[in-house]
C-alpha positions, 0 to 999 in steps of 0.5 A: 500499499505504501509503495502504491502511495509513493508511485502515485505521489511521484505521478502527481508531482511528475504531472505538475512539473510537466504542466508548469513546463508547458506554460510560457509567456507570450509577449505581443508587441502592437501598433498603437496609432491605428486601433485601440492598443495599450502597446505590449500584451502578455499572455499565458500560453500552453504549449500542450493544448494551444490555449491561452489566457490574458495576463497583463499589459503595459500602459500607453506605450507608443507602437512597440512594434518589436520586442526583445527580452533580457536573458534573465527574464527580468527586462523587456526592451521595445522599439517606439516606431514613430517617425522622427520621434522614435525611441527605444524603451526598457521595461522591468518584467515580472514573468510570474504576473506578466507585469511590465514597469517602464523604466526609461526611454531614449531617442532611437537616433534614427526614424522608424526602428523595426528590429531590436536585440540585446545581450547582457551589455547592450541593446542594439536597434535597426532604424528602418527610415533612418538607415542606420543601427544604434547601440545602447548600453544597459545600466545595472537597473535595466535602463538604457544610456543614450546611444553609445554608437550610430552606424549609418549605411550609405546608398547603394541600391538602385531599384525601385521606389522602396530603395531610394534610401538605405533601410536597415531592417534587421540586426542579428547575433551570431550563435557565438555572439561574436559578430552581429549581422545587419540586413539592409532592405534599401542597399540589397546588402548583408553587413557583418560587424565584429561585436565588441560588447565592452568598447566605449564607442566602437561596439560594432566594427565592420568585418565583411558584407555581401551583396544580393540580387538588385531589387530583392530587399533583404529583410529577415535572416536566421541561422541554422541550429548548428550555426553553419548556415544562414537563411536570408529572406528578401521582401521585394521578390520573395527570394530566399538565400541560403549561405555557408556561414563561418567566422563572420563570412557568408557564402551563397550556396543556394536559393529558394523562393516563398512565391507559389509557382502560379502566384500572380499577386503582390509580394511582401515577404516578411518573417523566417524562423526554423523549428526548435528541432532544426528540421523545418524552416518557415517563412511568411509572405504578406502582400496579397499572398498572405501565406506561409511557406514550408521547407525541409532542411536538408543535410547539406543546408539546402531546402526542399519546398513543402508548399505553402499554407494560408495564414487565414488573415491579412498581413502575417508580418511576424510569426513564432514557434513556441518552444516545444515546437507544437504550435505556430502563431501568426500575427496579422497586422491587418486583420487584427488577430494572432491565429494558432496553428498545430505543427506536425513535427514529422512533416512540418505541416500546419493545421488550423486549430480554430483558436485565435487571440483578437488584438489591435495590430499585433506585429511581434511575438515573443515567448519567454518562461513564466518564472 
């Protein structure tokens, strides 16, 4: 009898731990100038069931269209995409309650920041309309200093109305954090910067750069799980370029596309992510496509297309795969919702769950621990 009691007790404890491990915080950044939004929203997300519950929200934050969370889970940093008045904000974060406490804001030193990353020393921002990158140091209380460095990109591309000026669209750490890669949609360039986190004024120092096809508009990239390959999504023509990566240098080895074979509409490729197990790559296309392309990642780093799936909304600007890999969530800027898909880990296929979070202009999804 005692043995049975112990077995039952172990089962209950194990079940409780598993239940806790399946819960994550889902942070959602929104636009606040087109509909009723307070800025950043925090939800509990259950990676076993795909269910969610509202936890908390920020108060009166202007256009926090991209977010990043500190490694210790105690701070959230957000861009404030607001033309010439754009900024970068820091918040204290309580992962248990989801409460966000505003700390301070600095000028982004460039119009319309659209991407933000952080490590224990610095916060780095890509300013789209400004065509530059700004670097901010962190203080011990999580607040941000004024910009320590501003890196401006020069005008190089020649194609199209969208590319009249440089448009820094992404900054992204290499897996070992020794480099920061930066995409410039206006220049059709990917820059690699040596990252010197303890430097006073030259945190980013140019290491290398690579050009992509004129008029393609590089937007977002991601690394393979083994760090050997980089996948670059181009907004204007939907190209998906595969690079071999080593020590800050990129070498093109293949190119795919997120554009369906018979598609005749407008492209607007947006976001790209790899499943937690490293087996599948997903990339969204806005414009009139409003779909996600699915690719199997082959052993040589190249991609095998598995077709497209409708995102069931308009403007899939950002999406995220939950840490368990069970679900893929798509943020629709124009239909004001986050649609939840079940992900088949074997085939990579996506199936609509019928669940969605209705929210004003969601444009950034970030999963974090809830403790």
